[in-house]
Structure formats: structure tokens, C-alpha cells
VOBA-1610 file (N, C-alpha, C; in pm, whole numbers, padded with zeros to 5 digits, always signed):
BEGIN
Unk+00083-00120+00000Unk+00000+00000+00000Unk+00087+00126+00000Unk+00193+00124+00084Unk+00283+00238+00092Unk+00352+00259-00043Unk+00395+00149-00105Unk+00462+00160-00236Unk+00368+00218-00340Unk+00244+00171-00343Unk+00147+00219-00441Unk+00118+00367-00419Unk+00105+00408-00292Unk+00078+00549-00262Unk+00194+00637-00309Unk+00317+00587-00291Unk+00433+00667-00332Unk+00440+00684-00483Unk+00384+00586-00555Unk+00387+00591-00701Unk+00266+00663-00761Unk+00172+00702-00678Unk+00054+00775-00726Unk+00050+00914-00664Unk+00017+00919-00535Unk+00009+01048-00467Unk+00144+01118-00468Unk+00248+01040-00439Unk+00382+01099-00436Unk+00422+01159-00569Unk+00390+01090-00677Unk+00425+01139-00811Unk+00346+01264-00845Unk+00220+01268-00807Unk+00136+01385-00836Unk+00183+01510-00763Unk+00248+01491-00647Unk+00292+01605-00567Unk+00427+01662-00612Unk+00495+01595-00702Unk+00619+01649-00758Unk+00586+01780-00829Unk+00660+01887-00802Unk+00623+02020-00855Unk+00586+02025-01002Unk+00669+01970-01090Unk+00640+01980-01233Unk+00509+01911-01268Unk+00480+01798-01203Unk+00354+01727-01228Unk+00235+01802-01169Unk+00251+01849-01045Unk+00140+01919-00979Unk+00106+02049-01051Unk+00207+02125-01088Unk+00184+02251-01159Unk+00115+02225-01293Unk+00162+02122-01364Unk+00101+02087-01493Unk-00045+02048-01475Unk-00074+01969-01372Unk-00211+01927-01346Unk-00301+02047-01317Unk-00252+02138-01236Unk-00331+02259-01206Unk-00353+02340-01333Unk-00251+02347-01418Unk-00264+02419-01545Unk-00368+02358-01636Unk-00372+02225-01642Unk-00473+02157-01723Unk-00614+02188-01672Unk-00629+02186-01539Unk-00760+02221-01480Unk-00798+02363-01519Unk-00699+02454-01514Unk-00726+02591-01553Unk-00770+02603-01697Unk-00706+02530-01787Unk-00744+02534-01929Unk-00885+02479-01950Unk-00918+02373-01877Unk-01053+02316-01888Unk-01157+02417-01844Unk-01127+02492-01739Unk-01222+02591-01688Unk-01242+02707-01784Unk-01150+02725-01878Unk-01166+02830-01979Unk-01298+02818-02053Unk-01347+02696-02070Unk-01467+02671-02150Unk-01592+02662-02063Unk-01581+02706-01940Unk-01696+02701-01849Unk-01724+02840-01793Unk-01822+02849-01707Unk-01854+02979-01646Unk-01750+03019-01542Unk-01654+02930-01518Unk-01547+02961-01423Unk-01419+03001-01496Unk-01435+03061-01611Unk-01320+03098-01693Unk-01223+03191-01619Unk-01277+03280-01537Unk-01189+03373-01464Unk-01098+03297-01368Unk-01154+03192-01303Unk-01072+03109-01214Unk-00967+03034-01295Unk-01008+02987-01414Unk-00915+02916-01501Unk-00798+03004-01539Unk-00824+03131-01573Unk-00717+03222-01611Unk-00620+03244-01494Unk-00676+03255-01375Unk-00591+03274-01257Unk-00503+03151-01232Unk-00561+03033-01252Unk-00483+02911-01233Unk-00369+02901-01334Unk-00398+02934-01459Unk-00295+02928-01563Unk-00185+03029-01535Unk-00223+03149-01494Unk-00123+03251-01460Unk-00038+03207-01341Unk-00103+03145-01244Unk-00030+03094-01128Unk+00069+02986-01169Unk+00028+02901-01261Unk+00117+02795-01310Unk+00239+02852-01380Unk+00217+02953-01464Unk+00330+03015-01534Unk+00428+03073-01433Unk+00375+03144-01332Unk+00461+03203-01229Unk+00535+03094-01152Unk+00466+02985-01121Unk+00529+02875-01046Unk+00640+02811-01128Unk+00618+02793-01257Unk+00720+02736-01343Unk+00844+02826-01347Unk+00823+02957-01358Unk+00935+03051-01363Unk+01015+03044-01233Unk+00944+03039-01120Unk+01011+03031-00990Unk+01091+02902-00978Unk+01028+02790-01012Unk+01096+02660-01001Unk+01212+02648-01099Unk+01196+02709-01218Unk+01296+02692-01322Unk+01416+02783-01313Unk+01395+02907-01264Unk+01505+03004-01268Unk+01551+03053-01131Unk+01469+03038-01029Unk+01507+03087-00896Unk+01600+02987-00827Unk+01656+03025-00712Unk+01743+02932-00637Unk+01664+02828-00557Unk+01534+02815-00579Unk+01450+02728-00497Unk+01505+02586-00487Unk+01541+02528-00601Unk+01592+02391-00600Unk+01716+02378-00513Unk+01811+02471-00531Unk+01933+02469-00450Unk+01901+02489-00303Unk+01811+02581-00275Unk+01775+02611-00136Unk+01722+02488-00064Unk+01648+02405-00135Unk+01592+02284-00075Unk+01692+02168-00074Unk+01785+02167-00168Unk+01881+02056-00178Unk+01999+02070-00082Unk+02046+02191-00063Unk+02168+02211+00017Unk+02157+02152+00158Unk+02046+02173+00232Unk+02037+02112+00365Unk+02044+01959+00361Unk+01991+01900+00255Unk+01994+01755+00241Unk+02136+01707+00213Unk+02204+01776+00122Unk+02337+01731+00080Unk+02446+01761+00183Unk+02421+01853+00273Unk+02523+01888+00374Unk+02492+01827+00510Unk+02389+01745+00518Unk+02349+01688+00647Unk+02456+01593+00702Unk+02520+01517+00612Unk+02623+01422+00655Unk+02757+01460+00593Unk+02862+01459+00675Unk+02995+01495+00623Unk+03054+01383+00539Unk+03162+01411+00467Unk+03230+01305+00392Unk+03276+01193+00487Unk+03282+01073+00433Unk+03322+00958+00514Unk+03466+00973+00562Unk+03490+00934+00686Unk+03624+00941+00745Unk+03696+00808+00721Unk+03793+00811+00632Unk+03866+00689+00597Unk+03977+00658+00696Unk+03996+00746+00794Unk+04109+00728+00885Unk+04088+00624+00993Unk+03969+00566+01001Unk+03942+00470+01108Unk+03947+00325+01061Unk+04008+00303+00946Unk+04026+00165+00901Unk+03941+00127+00782Unk+03966+00008+00733Unk+03898-00040+00613Unk+03755-00084+00644Unk+03663-00063+00551Unk+03527-00114+00570Unk+03521-00263+00536Unk+03426-00330+00598Unk+03406-00472+00567Unk+03319-00491+00444Unk+03239-00390+00414Unk+03152-00400+00298Unk+03085-00268+00269Unk+03011-00266+00162Unk+02939-00145+00123Unk+02805-00181+00063Unk+02705-00099+00092Unk+02573-00112+00033Unk+02559-00002-00070Unk+02532-00039-00193Unk+02514+00059-00300Unk+02365+00061-00336Unk+02299+00172-00310Unk+02157+00179-00341Unk+02135+00198-00490Unk+02034+00131-00543Unk+02002+00141-00685Unk+01953+00280-00722Unk+01936+00300-00849Unk+01893+00430-00900Unk+01983+00478-01012Unk+02096+00409-01029Unk+02190+00448-01132Unk+02152+00395-01270Unk+02074+00288-01273Unk+02041+00220-01399Unk+01891+00213-01417Unk+01844+00239-01537Unk+01702+00225-01570Unk+01679+00082-01616Unk+01613-00002-01534Unk+01601-00144-01568Unk+01516-00170-01692Unk+01407-00097-01709Unk+01321-00121-01824Unk+01389-00080-01955Unk+01456+00035-01952Unk+01529+00080-02071Unk+01645-00014-02100Unk+01710-00062-01995Unk+01820-00157-02013Unk+01771-00287-02076Unk+01654-00334-02029Unk+01598-00458-02084Unk+01562-00440-02231Unk+01510-00323-02266Unk+01471-00297-02405Unk+01593-00289-02497Unk+01703-00236-02444Unk+01823-00215-02526Unk+01926-00327-02512Unk+01906-00413-02413Unk+01998-00524-02395Unk+02132-00486-02335Unk+02140-00371-02272Unk+02263-00326-02208Unk+02226-00225-02100Unk+02316-00205-02004Unk+02289-00112-01894Unk+02270+00030-01947Unk+02157+00091-01914Unk+02128+00228-01952Unk+02127+00312-01825Unk+02219+00406-01815Unk+02236+00484-01693Unk+02141+00602-01684Unk+02104+00635-01560Unk+02021+00751-01533Unk+02109+00863-01479Unk+02062+00930-01373Unk+02134+01046-01321Unk+02220+01016-01199Unk+02229+00891-01158Unk+02301+00859-01035Unk+02414+00760-01059Unk+02478+00768-01173Unk+02587+00674-01205Unk+02703+00685-01108Unk+02715+00800-01039Unk+02823+00816-00941Unk+02819+00708-00835Unk+02701+00656-00805Unk+02691+00553-00701Unk+02772+00429-00739Unk+02765+00390-00864Unk+02839+00273-00910Unk+02987+00305-00925Unk+03018+00421-00982Unk+03158+00457-01003Unk+03232+00471-00871Unk+03168+00533-00772Unk+03231+00548-00641Unk+03250+00412-00575Unk+03151+00323-00589Unk+03162+00190-00530Unk+03277+00112-00595Unk+03292+00124-00726Unk+03401+00054-00795Unk+03537+00106-00748Unk+03547+00238-00732Unk+03673+00296-00684Unk+03706+00247-00543Unk+03605+00242-00457Unk+03626+00191-00321Unk+03662+00043-00322Unk+03600-00031-00412Unk+03628-00174-00419Unk+03774-00201-00455Unk+03830-00119-00542Unk+03972-00135-00577Unk+04061-00089-00462Unk+04015+00010-00390Unk+04094+00061-00277Unk+04093-00036-00159Unk+03977-00103-00141Unk+03962-00198-00031Unk+03924-00335-00089Unk+04021-00412-00132Unk+03995-00537-00205Unk+03926-00647-00124Unk+03917-00630+00008Unk+03850-00731+00090Unk+03703-00698+00116Unk+03663-00578+00082Unk+03527-00534+00112Unk+03425-00601+00018Unk+03317-00648+00078Unk+03208-00703-00001Unk+03118-00591-00053Unk+03045-00618-00158Unk+02960-00516-00219Unk+02819-00571-00235Unk+02723-00502-00177Unk+02583-00535-00198Unk+02522-00428-00287Unk+02471-00470-00401Unk+02400-00374-00488Unk+02251-00398-00471Unk+02181-00298-00418Unk+02039-00311-00388Unk+01956-00238-00493Unk+01894-00314-00582Unk+01814-00251-00686Unk+01733-00351-00765Unk+01601-00345-00750Unk+01512-00428-00830Unk+01454-00346-00943Unk+01327-00312-00929Unk+01260-00228-01029Unk+01160-00141-00955Unk+01182-00010-00956Unk+01100+00082-00878Unk+00976+00130-00953Unk+00959+00086-01077Unk+00843+00131-01153Unk+00716+00063-01103Unk+00605+00139-01104Unk+00478+00086-01053Unk+00433-00035-01135Unk+00449-00027-01268Unk+00412-00139-01354Unk+00541-00195-01412Unk+00605-00277-01331Unk+00739-00322-01366Unk+00740-00450-01448Unk+00848-00463-01521Unk+00876-00584-01597Unk+00954-00677-01505Unk+00897-00794-01472Unk+00960-00885-01378Unk+01098-00932-01424Unk+01124-00920-01552Unk+01253-00964-01604Unk+01356-00851-01605Unk+01311-00727-01575Unk+01401-00612-01577Unk+01437-00573-01435Unk+01551-00619-01388Unk+01598-00589-01253Unk+01730-00514-01262Unk+01736-00403-01191Unk+01854-00318-01199Unk+01982-00391-01160Unk+01975-00470-01054Unk+02095-00539-01005Unk+02157-00630-01111Unk+02073-00688-01197Unk+02125-00778-01301Unk+02217-00703-01396Unk+02181-00581-01430Unk+02263-00502-01522Unk+02383-00441-01450Unk+02367-00414-01320Unk+02479-00362-01242Unk+02593-00464-01237Unk+02559-00592-01237Unk+02661-00697-01233Unk+02760-00682-01348Unk+02709-00669-01469Unk+02799-00658-01585Unk+02880-00529-01579Unk+02820-00423-01526Unk+02892-00296-01516Unk+03009-00309-01418Unk+02982-00367-01301Unk+03089-00385-01203Unk+03200-00474-01258Unk+03163-00579-01327Unk+03263-00669-01383Unk+03347-00598-01489Unk+03283-00511-01567Unk+03358-00436-01669Unk+03455-00337-01604Unk+03427-00301-01478Unk+03513-00209-01405Unk+03618-00284-01322Unk+03628-00414-01344Unk+03733-00493-01281Unk+03700-00550-01146Unk+03569-00556-01110Unk+03528-00612-00982Unk+03483-00757-01005Unk+03542-00850-00932Unk+03512-00991-00954Unk+03373-01027-00901Unk+03312-01125-00964Unk+03176-01167-00931Unk+03164-01216-00787Unk+03269-01280-00735Unk+03258-01338-00602Unk+03253-01235-00490Unk+03276-01108-00522Unk+03266-01002-00421Unk+03129-00936-00420Unk+03047-00967-00518Unk+02920-00898-00537Unk+02802-00978-00482Unk+02719-00912-00405Unk+02593-00968-00359Unk+02482-00884-00421Unk+02399-00947-00502Unk+02298-00873-00577Unk+02161-00887-00513Unk+02107-00776-00470Unk+01972-00771-00413Unk+01881-00717-00522Unk+01799-00801-00582Unk+01725-00765-00702Unk+01573-00757-00684Unk+01526-00756-00560Unk+01381-00756-00537Unk+01326-00624-00485Unk+01411-00538-00431Unk+01362-00415-00367Unk+01307-00316-00469Unk+01204-00243-00426Unk+01138-00143-00511Unk+01151-00001-00458Unk+01190+00012-00332Unk+01208+00144-00272Unk+01316+00136-00165Unk+01342+00250-00100Unk+01452+00255-00003Unk+01425+00167+00118Unk+01298+00158+00159Unk+01263+00072+00271Unk+01303-00073+00242Unk+01268-00121+00125Unk+01303-00258+00087Unk+01452-00272+00062Unk+01516-00166+00011Unk+01663-00168-00001Unk+01726-00205+00132Unk+01681-00136+00238Unk+01739-00156+00371Unk+01709-00295+00425Unk+01583-00336+00418Unk+01543-00465+00474Unk+01613-00581+00403Unk+01609-00580+00270Unk+01664-00691+00194Unk+01817-00692+00197Unk+01878-00574+00201Unk+02025-00567+00207Unk+02075-00621+00339Unk+02005-00589+00446Unk+02046-00639+00578Unk+02040-00792+00580Unk+01934-00848+00523Unk+01920-00994+00521Unk+02030-01057+00436Unk+02065-00992+00326Unk+02165-01048+00236Unk+02307-01032+00290Unk+02336-00916+00347Unk+02471-00891+00398Unk+02499-00964+00528Unk+02392-00983+00609Unk+02407-01048+00740Unk+02524-00990+00817Unk+02522-00858+00843Unk+02637-00794+00909Unk+02660-00848+01050Unk+02786-00868+01082Unk+02823-00917+01215Unk+02859-00799+01305Unk+02849-00820+01434Unk+02881-00716+01530Unk+03025-00669+01510Unk+03043-00540+01505Unk+03177-00484+01488Unk+03216-00459+01345Unk+03140-00511+01249Unk+03171-00486+01109Unk+03134-00343+01070Unk+03208-00291+00974Unk+03183-00156+00924Unk+03131-00164+00781Unk+03010-00114+00762Unk+02949-00114+00630Unk+02922+00030+00585Unk+02964+00060+00464Unk+02938+00191+00406Unk+02803+00190+00335Unk+02739+00304+00332Unk+02615+00321+00256Unk+02639+00425+00149Unk+02633+00383+00023Unk+02655+00473-00089Unk+02522+00509-00155Unk+02491+00637-00154Unk+02375+00687-00225Unk+02396+00836-00249Unk+02305+00898-00323Unk+02317+01040-00353Unk+02312+01122-00225Unk+02387+01232-00220Unk+02393+01314-00102Unk+02256+01360-00054Unk+02169+01399-00148Unk+02036+01446-00109Unk+01948+01334-00054Unk+01980+01210-00089Unk+01902+01094-00046Unk+01955+01033+00084Unk+02071+01079+00128Unk+02136+01016+00244Unk+02057+01030+00374Unk+02001+01147+00409Unk+01928+01155+00537Unk+01816+01052+00550Unk+01734+01041+00448Unk+01624+00944+00455Unk+01678+00801+00457Unk+01780+00775+00378Unk+01835+00639+00372Unk+01894+00597+00506Unk+01970+00686+00569Unk+02030+00654+00699Unk+01920+00628+00802Unk+01816+00712+00801Unk+01706+00692+00895Unk+01640+00557+00879Unk+01622+00513+00756Unk+01558+00384+00730Unk+01649+00269+00770Unk+01778+00278+00736Unk+01871+00172+00774Unk+01882+00160+00926Unk+01881+00272+00995Unk+01883+00267+01142Unk+01759+00196+01194Unk+01646+00226+01133Unk+01520+00169+01181Unk+01518+00018+01166Unk+01579-00034+01059Unk+01579-00180+01040Unk+01695-00247+01113Unk+01774-00168+01185Unk+01881-00225+01265Unk+02010-00255+01192Unk+02034-00183+01084Unk+02157-00204+01007Unk+02243-00078+01023Unk+02347-00087+01105Unk+02436+00026+01129Unk+02526+00048+01007Unk+02514+00165+00946Unk+02592+00195+00827Unk+02665+00329+00845Unk+02771+00345+00769Unk+02847+00470+00769Unk+02820+00542+00638Unk+02763+00662+00644Unk+02725+00733+00521Unk+02844+00766+00431Unk+02828+00737+00304Unk+02928+00773+00204Unk+02852+00843+00090Unk+02819+00971+00108Unk+02738+01042+00007Unk+02815+01068-00122Unk+02744+01055-00232Unk+02800+01081-00366Unk+02693+01151-00450Unk+02721+01170-00577Unk+02621+01220-00673Unk+02564+01356-00629Unk+02652+01452-00612Unk+02610+01585-00568Unk+02536+01661-00676Unk+02439+01741-00636Unk+02365+01827-00729Unk+02397+01974-00708Unk+02458+02008-00592Unk+02496+02146-00565Unk+02641+02149-00518Unk+02698+02270-00516Unk+02834+02286-00467Unk+02838+02307-00317Unk+02722+02322-00255Unk+02715+02344-00112Unk+02647+02475-00080Unk+02665+02528+00042Unk+02598+02650+00085Unk+02615+02770-00008Unk+02724+02772-00083Unk+02746+02885-00175Unk+02643+02889-00286Unk+02571+02780-00308Unk+02472+02774-00416Unk+02331+02812-00371Unk+02313+02839-00242Unk+02178+02861-00191Unk+02106+02975-00263Unk+02179+03080-00297Unk+02117+03196-00363Unk+02152+03206-00512Unk+02204+03096-00567Unk+02244+03097-00708Unk+02123+03077-00800Unk+02104+03170-00894Unk+01996+03157-00991Unk+02031+03049-01093Unk+01929+02988-01149Unk+01950+02886-01251Unk+01956+02951-01390Unk+02051+02913-01470Unk+02063+02968-01605Unk+01987+02885-01708Unk+01953+02762-01672Unk+01879+02673-01761Unk+01749+02633-01694Unk+01639+02664-01759Unk+01506+02640-01702Unk+01486+02494-01662Unk+01518+02400-01750Unk+01494+02259-01722Unk+01581+02209-01606Unk+01702+02264-01592Unk+01787+02226-01479Unk+01721+02266-01348Unk+01666+02387-01346Unk+01599+02434-01225Unk+01478+02350-01191Unk+01400+02313-01292Unk+01283+02228-01269Unk+01325+02092-01213Unk+01430+02035-01273Unk+01477+01903-01228Unk+01524+01907-01083Unk+01603+02007-01047Unk+01653+02017-00910Unk+01539+02038-00810Unk+01441+02119-00848Unk+01328+02141-00760Unk+01248+02013-00742Unk+01227+01940-00850Unk+01154+01813-00842Unk+01226+01715-00750Unk+01359+01703-00767Unk+01437+01610-00685Unk+01427+01648-00538Unk+01442+01776-00509Unk+01442+01821-00370Unk+01306+01802-00304Unk+01200+01845-00372Unk+01066+01833-00313Unk+01029+01687-00294Unk+01062+01603-00391Unk+01034+01460-00378Unk+01101+01403-00254Unk+01226+01445-00228Unk+01299+01392-00114Unk+01241+01442+00018Unk+01202+01569+00024Unk+01140+01622+00146Unk+01005+01555+00172Unk+00930+01530+00066Unk+00804+01457+00082Unk+00831+01318+00135Unk+00937+01254+00083Unk+00974+01121+00128Unk+01010+01119+00276Unk+01084+01219+00321Unk+01121+01228+00463Unk+00996+01237+00551Unk+00902+01320+00509Unk+00779+01338+00586Unk+00696+01210+00585Unk+00681+01151+00467Unk+00598+01030+00454Unk+00655+00914+00533Unk+00786+00893+00525Unk+00848+00782+00597Unk+00839+00803+00749Unk+00852+00928+00793Unk+00839+00953+00937Unk+00696+00929+00983Unk+00597+00976+00906Unk+00458+00958+00942Unk+00419+00810+00942Unk+00482+00733+00854Unk+00452+00589+00846Unk+00530+00508+00949Unk+00613+00575+01028Unk+00691+00505+01130Unk+00809+00428+01075Unk+00852+00462+00955Unk+00963+00388+00894Unk+01098+00451+00925Unk+01097+00565+00990Unk+01217+00627+01045Unk+01181+00681+01183Unk+01282+00703+01266Unk+01259+00756+01400Unk+01283+00906+01410Unk+01334+00965+01301Unk+01362+01108+01297Unk+01305+01166+01169Unk+01252+01288+01177Unk+01205+01354+01056Unk+01320+01388+00963Unk+01429+01433+01024Unk+01547+01472+00944Unk+01670+01409+01010Unk+01694+01280+00982Unk+01806+01208+01045Unk+01938+01284+01037Unk+02012+01278+01146Unk+02138+01352+01156Unk+02254+01256+01175Unk+02378+01309+01174Unk+02494+01222+01195Unk+02499+01161+01335Unk+02424+01213+01428Unk+02426+01157+01563Unk+02386+01009+01559Unk+02471+00927+01615Unk+02443+00784+01617Unk+02500+00711+01498Unk+02545+00785+01398Unk+02606+00721+01281Unk+02755+00702+01307Unk+02805+00585+01274Unk+02948+00559+01292Unk+03026+00645+01195Unk+03127+00712+01243Unk+03206+00798+01156Unk+03355+00760+01167
//
């Protein structure tokens, strides 16, 4: 039920989708006695698009997410393993093309491969099934990640593929079962910087102690908070990503899937 709600209500609340929906309603009202309301809705949509596309709104919402956790401290020894959250590969597009098709989070795989070469004893869990609401059972992200890791020089015997998860909650639950972490082991969690707060909160909730290793940055940090966007579509994309993540934080907290609204480094091994 939670997964279905995230793929319906959650998708509708993404700014670009919500604004477009309101605009369509406004256009429909043009042909009714509520035409004046329709005009106001359309004007509001245009203004909202301009704000989302060119203002610093996306950066303003992303920076707190991306700066919540500091870079991983490598000075305390080698990790025993790493959890790489899916999102780097589009499973349906990959299945259609017969090869791994990357999305916007390829840094997750590249960073994991670099760490794997640096720490040759560390195990790697790639957590990624198919997050699409109407998924192809034969299109699993982890299956395509396998060939990518192998092409980057990572041997198959180091890889644990978790191919059933559809969201971050299932990433955490299924990864914990697959990794079977022992007391005292150090496991890194690799995901996008903006996604790290929610991910850490969920992993803590399922009892899997992880050390955040944020990657895939969308901003340069606090210096970008007031930076205007020069490309409209870039601004829309950043705003969509940020709002989706804040909605996710609220929804997961309300559903009891995290213990903090905005998980912090407190309690995280560093």
C-alpha cells in the first residue's frame, strides 16, 4: 500500500507534475462559467514554473539535504563491505536495449568501484530491483549492475545482488538480510547526497548500522543557496528532486519507517 501510494500520490505532488495538473484544470475551466478562475490558475502555473525553473529554490531545498552528513572518514580503518543503493540504472530501458542504460546517479556505481579497488576485501551489496509501478519482472537493476561492475574490474565473487527491492525501505530490509552484518563490522552506505538523510534513517530503523558515504552531488554546497538557474529545465529538475525527497522524509516519518524527521549524523558511525 505504501509503495502504491508513493507511485501515485507521491508522483502527483512532484512540482512539475502538480503545476502541470493545475494548469490543465485551468485550461478546462476556460470553457466554463469559471473561466476567470481558469485564467488565474494558468497565470499561477506560469509564475510557479518561472520560480521553479530560474530561482534558487531547487538549490535552497537541496543544500540542507546534501550537507546533512559529512564526507566519510577513511582514517578509522577499512570497511568490511558497502551497500550501494540502486537508482543508477534504468532497468526497463536496459531490458529494451539489452545493455545497462544509466540515469542520473551513475556516481553511485563509479564510487563503489573505486572503493572496491581501494579496499579489495570489502564485499559489495548492490540493492536494486525495479521501482516502476508497472514493472517488468525480467528487468531488474541489479542484473545489469553486475555486468557494469565486472567491466570495471570487480570480480563476481565479491558482489551480492539484491534484485527484489522497489524502494529505499526494501533496499534496507533486503540488504540487511543479504549482507548479514556481524557485530563490529563496518558497512558503508553509498547513495546520492540528497538521499542520504532518509536512507540513513531507514537503515537505522531496520537495525543495520551503516556509515554514510554520500556521492552524486547536485549542488556545490551553501554557496549555491542563492544561485539563480541559467537553464530552465535544470531548475525544474533540481526542484523536483528536492521536493520529492522532502516529501519522502515526511511520509516515511509519518509511516513510522524512520525515528527522525530529518536524520542527523548523531548515532552514525564515523
